[in-house]
C-alpha positions, 0 to 999 in steps of 0.5 A: 450256456455251455462252455466250449472248454468242457466239450473234449472232456464231456466227449471222452466221459461219454465215450467211456460211458458208451463202452461201459454200456457196450460191456454190460449188454454183451456180458448180459447177452453172454450170461443169458446164453449160458445160464438164462434169464435170471442171471442175465438180469442180474448182470444187467443190474451189476452193469447199471450199478456201475453206469449210473453213478459214473453218468452222474459224475460226468454230468457234475464234473464237467460243468466248468473249465478254464483258468478263471474257474479253477476253484469251481473245476476242482470243487465240481470233480470233488463233489462228483466223486462224493456224489458217485460213491454215495449213489454207488453205495445206495444202488448196491444197497437197494439191489441186494435189498429188493432183488434176488441177484445172482452174485457171480453175474452181478459182480462180474459184470460190474467189475467188467463195467468198471474196467471198461473206461481203462480199456477205452483209454488204452484203445484211445492211446493206441489207435490215436483217436482224436476226441475233440 
């Protein structure tokens, strides 16, 4: 059973994830055109290290809504943030342990993907998009 009250939050979170994906793909294509295939793969990995934990957080954080479930809402956000931090650290460790990465492309795309949700919020505020 889905909670109707969580729909706007989920939609907003998925909009931000989509923006992160678009930034990652554009960054990877730009890196590919300028530096080649291997740095472009590093850029994709950097974006994935940003997107995957945020997706997990969105799934975890928007499970509950409403005044009757206030404790569950807070608990799901806290546990979502903890899980996001752990997954991010694990993905960083795995990326650098098992892949030969171009650090500039990796960190540049990771940083851009991390900033993308803030850009989404500003764009939504300026253009008054209705997320409901």
